[in-house]
N, C-alpha and C positions, 0 to 999 in steps of 0.2 A: 364422786370420784375425782381425783386430782387431774389437772391438765397433763401432768407428766405421764400418767398411766393410760391416757388416750392415744390411739394410733391416729395418723393424719386423717383429717376429715374429708379430704378429697377421695370420693368413693364413686368410681365410674366403671364403664364397661371394661377398661383396660386391666382393672383388678380381678376380672372374672377369668380364670384360666380353665381351658378345656382339655380333658384327658381322654375320654372315650364315650361311645354311644350308649343308648338306653335299653336296647332290645332285651338283654338277658333278664331283666328284673321280673317281668310277668311270667317268664318261663320257670324261674327258680327264686320265687319271692323269699323262701326260707333263708337264702344266703344273705339277704339284705336286712331283714326284720326279725330273724330268729325263728319265727313260725307263722303259720297262717291261722293260728287260734287266737284266744283273747290277748296273749302277751304281744303278738305281732300287731294286732289291731290297735292296741293302746300305744305301741311304739310309734305309729304314724303321728299321733298327736305330739309325742315327746319330740319327734324329729323337727316338727314346725316350731314348737315352743322353744326348743333349744336355739333355733335361729334368732328368735326374739331376745332370748337371754344373752346370746353372743353380742347383740347390739347393745345390751345393758353393760356387759363387761367392757366393751369398747368406749363406754361413757356416753352413748348417744340415745338411750332409751331408759325411762323409769316407770312406764306403764304397760302392762300386757293384759289383754282381755281374752278369756277362753269361753266360748258359748257352745253348748250341746243343743242342736236344733231338733225340732219335732220330726223332720224328714229323715233323721239318722245322720245328718252331716254334722260337722264340727267347724267352728270358725275361730281363728286365732289372729288377733290383731295387736300391733305394737305402735308406739310412737317414735320409732327409730328413724333412720335416714331414708328408708324406703329402698327396695331392691332397685339397682340401676336400670334405666329404661332405654339408654342411648344404644346405638347400633354397635354390636360386638365386632371387633376388627377381624376375627378368624372365622365366625359363623355367618356373618352377614345378616344376622337376625338381631332383634333387641336382646340386650342382656338379660331381661326378665324371661323371655322365651327360652334363651340358652340355658338359664339356671333351672328352668322347669322341665326341660326336655333332653338335656344331655347329662349323662351320668358323670360324676366327678367334675362338675363345673360349679364353682362357687368362689366366694371370696376368702376361702380358708387356705389357699395354696400359695398364692404369690405374695409379694410384698405390698403392704399398704391396705389390705382388706381388714384383717383382724390380727391383733397381736396375740390374743389367746382365744381359743374357741372350744366348745364341746363337740360341735359338729365336725369332728376331725376329717372324715372321709369326704365331706362335701357331697354325699349322695342323698342327704336328707329329703329335700323338698322334691327332687326329681323322682325319688322312689315313691314318695307319697303320691305324686302325680301319676306314675305308672300303675299304682295299685288302687286307684280311685276311679269310680264310675264318672265323676266329673270334679274338676277343680276350678274355682274362680278366684283370681288374684286381683286385688285393688291396691295400687300404690299411689301414695301422695308424696310428690317431691317437686322442688323447683317450680312451685306455683301451679302445677297441673295435677289432675286426677287421671291415672291410667288404669285400664281394665283389660283383662284377657281371660278367655274361658278355655279349658282343655277337657277332653273326654278320653278316658283311658290312655292318657299320655300324649294324645294328639291335639295340637292347637286347633281351635275352632275360629277360623278368621285370624286377622292379625290384631296387634295391640291397638286399642282405641284410647285416645287421649282427648281431654278437654280442660279448659282453665278452671281452676278451683273458684267456687263462688265465695263472695264475701272478701273483706279486706285482709283477713288473716290467712297466711299460708301454712297449712299443716303439712307435717311429714309422717310417714309410717307405711306399714304393710299389713294388709288383711289377706289371709289365706283361708278360703272356705273349701272344705272337701268332703265328699261322700264316699266312704270306702266301697270297693267293688264286691258285690256278693258272689261274683264268679271266682274271686280269689278267696274271700273269707267265707267259706261254705257254712261255717258254724254259726253265722249271724254277724251283724254289724252293730250290735247293741253295746255302747260304751258303758262301762261301770263307773258311776259317779265316785264312789269311795276310792277306787284305784287311782283315778286321775287326781282327785283332791289331795291324796297323800303325796303324790309326786309334785304337784304345784306348790303345796305347803313347803315341801322340802326345798324346792327351788327358791322360794321367798326367804327362807332362813339363810340359805347359802349366799344370797345376794341382798344383803341388808339394804333397805331403802328403796327396793324395787317393788312397786305395787302389782300384785296379780289378782285379778277379779275373775271368779269362776261362776258361771250361771248355767242352770239347767232349764231349758225352755220346753222339755219334753212333757213335763206335768205341771199344771198350775197349782199354786198353794191356795189355802182357804183365806189368806190374808189379802184383802182388796188393795192395800197399799203396796205390797210386795207380791206381784203377781207370780213370780218365779223364785225358786230357791237359789240364792246367790251368797257366796262367801268371798270376803276380801282378805288376802294374805299380805301383810306389810309388816316387816320386823326390822325396826331401825337397829335393834341390838344384834342382828345377824345370828352367827352360830352360837353366841353366848346364850341368846334366847332359846335356841334349839335345845341346848344341854339342859337349860332351866325347865323346859317343856318335858323332856324325857324324864327328868328326875323329880317331877311334880309330887308324885306320891311316895317318894323315898326319903329316908332320914339322911340328910347331908352330913358328912364328916366335917366339912368346912363350908361356911355359907358362900364365900366369894368363889366365883368361877375363875380358874387360872387361864389367862388368855395370851395367846401368841399371835402376832401379826407382823410378818417380816418378809423381806425380799432379798434374794441373792441370785446372781447370774440369770436374771430375768424370771426366776421361779418364785412365785409368791406362795408363802406357807402361812396358813391361818389354822390355829387349833384352839379349842376350848375344852378344859379338862375339870372334872369334879369327882372326888370320891365320895361314896355313900356307905353308911354303917351297915344297912340291912341287905347288902347284896353280896353274893358268893362267887360272881363271875364278872368278867369285864364286858362292856358293851362299846365296841369301837366302830364308829361309822366313818368310813373313808370315802373321800370324793376327790376326783381329778377332773378339772375343768367342768364342775357341776355334775359329773357322771358318778353315780354310786358304784364304787369298785367292790362288789360283793366278794370277789375272789382275792381282795387284798392287792399286794403289789409292793413296789420299792418304797413308796411313801409310808405305808404301814410298818414295813420292816424297819425303816429308819426311826420311827416313833418308838417302836418296842425296844429297840437297842438303846436308845438315849434314856428311856425311862429306867430301864434296868441299871445302866451304868450310873446315872445321876443319883438315884436313890440309894444304891449301895455305897457310893462315895459319902453321901450324907450320913448313912447309917454308921459308917466308921467314925466320921467327923464328930458326930454327936454322942459317940460311945454306946450305941445300940448294938453293934456288932464288934466283938473283940477279935484281935489277931488269931487266926486258926479256926474261927467260926466259918461255917459255910456261907457263901454269898446267898442273898435272897434270890430266888428264882424270878424270872420275868412274870409268870402267872401269879406268884405271891404278891408282887408289887402291884399288879393290875387288878387284883381282886376288889370288886366294888367300884371300879373306875368307869365312868361314862366319859367318852371323848368323841368330839366330832373333829375330824381332820380334813381340811380342804386345801388342796394344792391347785395352783394355776400354772400350767406348764406350756410354754410357747410351741414346743414341737413334741406333743405327747405320742408315746408309743403304747398302743393298747393291744391286748390279745383278742383279735377277731372284731367283727363289726358290732357285736353286742357290748364290747368294751367293759368287761368286768374285772380286769386286772391291768394295773399300770406296770409297764416294763422299763421305763427310763432309769438306767443305772445311777445317773448323776443325782437323781432326786433323793435317793437314799441318804447320801452324805449331807445334802443341803437341809433336809428335814432334821436330821440328827443335829447338825451344828446350830441352826437357828433356834429349834425347840430347846436344845440343851442350855443355850445362852439365857434365853428368857425364863426357863423353868428354874435354873440355878439362882437367877437374880431374885425371882419372886420368893423362893424358899429361904434364901439368906435373910430377907427382910421379914419373913413370917415363920419364926421358929416353932411357934405353937402348932401351925398347920403341918410342918414337916414331921413333927413328933407324933401327931395323930395318925398321919399316913403310914409312918414307919411301924407304929404300934399294930395297926391293922395288918400290915404286910408281915410282921413277925408272927402274929396270931395265925395268919394264913400258912405261914411256913411251918409252924408247930402242928397245925391241923393236917397239913399235907404229909408231914412225917408220920403222924398217927394213922392216917389213911394208908401210907406205904406199908406200915407194920401190919395193918388189917389185911391189906392185899396179899402180903407175904404169907399170912396165916392162911388166907383163902387158897392161895396157890399151893401151899403145902398139902392142902386137902384135895388137890387135883381137880379143882372146879373150873378155874379160869384158863389155865394154860395147857391143860391136857386135852386129849381129843374127846374126853367124856362129855357128852351133851346131856342136858337136863332129861331126867327119866320121863317126864310128862310130855316132852316134845314128840309129836308124830311127824317125823321128818319125810321130805319128799325123795323120790328115787333119783331125780336129776341132780347132777353135781355142777351144773352150769348156772351160776347165780343170775345171769341176765334173763333166764327163762323161769327162774324159780320165785315163788312168793310164799310169805308166811302170814297166816292169819293169827292175830293175838286176840283170843276171846275170853270173855269172863266166865269163870265157873266151869264145873265138870259136865253139866248137862248140855250146855251149848257146845262145849268142846267135844262131847260124844257125837252130837248130830253133825257137827263140822267134819269130824274124822271119818264118819260114815259116808257123808255126801260128797266129799272132795274128789278131785282128780289126783291120785297118789303120785303121778309122774312129776308134777311141778308145784303142788300145793302142800305146804307144811302147816300144821296146827299147833299153837302153843296156848293151852289154857292157863290163865292166872286165877289164883284163888284170892277173892276179895280185892281190896283196893291197895295199890302200891303206895309207897311213901310219897308224901308231897315234897318234891325236890326243893321247892322254895324255902322250906324250913328245915332242911337236913344237911348235915356236913357229910364229907366224903366217907369218913370212917363208918358211919351208920349205913351208908348206901351199900358198902361192900359186904355188910353183914346181913342185908336183907335178902331173904331167899328168892322172892319174886323178881327183884331187880338183878340178882345174880343169874337167874334163869334167862332173863331177857338178854343180858350182855353176852352170855355164853352162846345162846341160840343164834343171835345175829352175827356173832363174831366181831363185836365191837371193840374188845380190848379195853384199855384203861383210859379213864378221862384224862385229858391233857396230852395224851400221846397223839402224834399226827394221825388224822383220819386217813385210812386207806381203803379205797373202794375195793381193791383185790381181796381184803379180808372179809368184806361183807358177803354173808352166805346167801342172801336173797336181795334182789333188786326191787322187789315190791313188798313193803311191810304194811299189812293192812290191819287196821284197828277195827274190830267187829264187836260192838257192844249192843246191849238191849236199848230199845228206843224209849227209855224212861229216864227219870231224874238220876237214878244211881248209874245207869249206863253212861249218861252225859258226863257225870262226875269222873267216872273211871276214864272216859276218853280224854277228858281235860288233864288228868293226872299223868296219863301216858304222853300226851302232847307236851306237857311241861317237862317231863323227863327227857324226851327227845330234843326239845328246844334248848334246854339248859345243859344237858349232858353231852350231846353230840349234834350241834346245830347244822353241821354239814349234811347230815341225813335229810333234814328238812329242806335245806337250800338246794341240795341235789335232786329234789323231787322223788325220793324214795318212799315217803310216807303217804299212805292213802287211808281214807275212811270208808268203810263199807256202808252201803245204804239198803238195809233190809226192808222189805215192805211192812207197812203198819196193818194193812187189812187184806183179807181175801174175800172176794165177792163171788158167791156161787149162785148161778141161775140155770136150772136144768142140769145138763151134762157139762156145761161150760163154766169156767171160772176166770176171774181176772185179779191180778195183784195190784194193790194201790200203795203207792209209796208215801203219800201225804194226804192231807184233808181235801185239797182241791182235786187230786186224782180221783178220790172216792166220790165227790160230788159230780164230777164229769161222767164217771161211769154210771152212777145211779140215774143221772138226767138223761142218759141215752136209752134207759128202759122205758116202757110205756107206763101209764099211770097205775094199772092194775097188775104190774108184773110181780111175780113171786120170786124172792131171792133171799139169801141169807148172808149175813156179814160176819166174818170172823175176825176179831181184833187180836193181833199177836202182841201179848204182853212182854214176851222174852223170846230169845232165839231158841231156847231149850224147847219151846212149845212147837217148833217147826219140825216136821219130818225131814230126815236127811235129804230126800229127793226134793222137797220144797226148798230147803236152804241152798241146794246146788242150783236149782232152776232160777231162783230169784236173786241170790246174793253172790254166788260163787262162780257161775258159769260165765266165762269171758265173753261169750256171744250174746248174753242177755242181761248180765248184771249192770247195776249203776254204781259208780264209784267216784269219790271226790279226791283229787290229789291236793295234798296240803302244800300250799305255796306261800312263802313269805316274801311278797314283793315289798312290803313295807315293814322292815325290821323294827323300826321305832314303835309303830303302833302295837306290833306283836309284844315287844318288851314291856311296854306300858300296860297292856291289858293283862299279861301274865302276872305282873307285879300287883295289880289291883285285885285280880281274882284269886290269886294263890298266896299272896303275901300275908304279913301279920296284921296290917291295919284294917279294922273293921269298917270305919266310916267311909273311906273311898269305895269299898266293895258295895256297901249298902246303896250309896248314891249311884254307882254304875248300874246296879240291878234295877233301881227304881226308874232310872232314865230310860233303860233299854227294854224294860219289861213291856212297855206299851207297844213296842215294835213286834213282839211275839204274837203269833197266831195262838190265841188262848186255847183253841181246840187241840193243839198239839201238846199241851202241858198234861203230864200224867203225874198227879200228886196224890 
């Protein structure tokens, strides 16, 4: 990082500004971390890691280490300047204790702390402290090593300091914390995959910063590497990110188009590449390293400039004549993968979870800087612009064909009339927030579900056979497919490409309920692909669920137990005596279950198990859908061979 982009190195107590006290956090944790479930739990790690990344953004840190420990704690260390430890002028306590115990105290508010930061609200580490059983902070700076422990937000003793041993003076901060089980009642087990996805993402967004992630909870069989450890270091930054996303795709042009510019203190970095074999766009937006899943002004600016620039080139190169309709934004973006990262000195986010950027000035800055670089690149690469325009024109023509197909469908009164599909057994409630729809395979399972359900709030839609694979289908075919038409109509989804509206959604829980066999898994994947590609907002909004019907029924005398997986079954059997008499019924399909059994095990809200489909990591979801459902056989075979070892062979039903 250049010296110009660094803020002043003097970083002491006077840069820590105090806004208010810490008491509300334990009372209302959801306000600060979104939830007290898995999402909020992992948010604690992100808050501490974001502080380390902010040091990297300021040019003072290039190494971050994250460790998951055996006792359930997590440790995050960096080689930055170290949290200041001198006495704070307003609180009379050390700056370290102030930052850890006072809400809205941090180096993100005043002048001289950070030029740009992701930890906008400054609540990060104090919230982590408030919601942890204990926190231990070690700071190395100015030749000394400082240590302090906190329990449930309260300092235990005062700051301890001692001279660093050895001739070299190290700097940096280590924060080790154990989440509080009184707050996170669902458990404090960190998910390695969720954290590794976010840390990998951060390494891509901050090229040149090394992030090492180690899991000490389980030992490996390798004597040289006792614990599972991964290192994320990408000198190519977001260009490497796009390369990774598009690994399994056919690129329209080999070179990634790259933008890296600054205006009015706002830094804009973008990497773009179009692919041949993709029918939707994949736009990943970030503001100050935070993934803006709900978009914002930076994404709007990017979309506007892409549409304007490519339409200008289309006319300039004779691809569109006067009087021709302009290419629509979605035509131009078809097959495009783009990572857009903006660094904004005074960001305005919507809410503490920061999923949408609100700064109006960013729209114009992204527009002008991206437009300038994109035009320059395309002027010098006429072959690339011609390929992109040809794909966009094909998309335009396909969209016109789809529109004609839709009109035909509409004239048949399927999509826009009030006629619902004949096979839908609707619920009596008209309140979407309390209504749920079960999508089941086949008429026999549909029959059981219809008889077993609670008609007040549960609707049933049986599908016959397998729906189309969306990865290999254009829009025109989608609208002619009966099963997909039924799905679109029943849910009230409307037309692809139109703005998603929650008020049109007829059910706020869409439950996929398929048999626990290979065919059922395939149908489930096809449905998830449809939702992910067709209307991603449904998945991102948390409306999609997967039902978990039991695999076994164990009967012993007059008692019976349902087992949902192999380990459930073994646990149940081991609780019987050696000579116990019992029978095991294996459910091959939902149709084998009596309506009462289906209600008790899978549909009754008081006893059922359900998985909510969440896409924390859009990149991995996109990559895996491309591998599993796309045209290329080799990557799919490799993926299945690699991951088949992770499966419990007893659960396979072949």
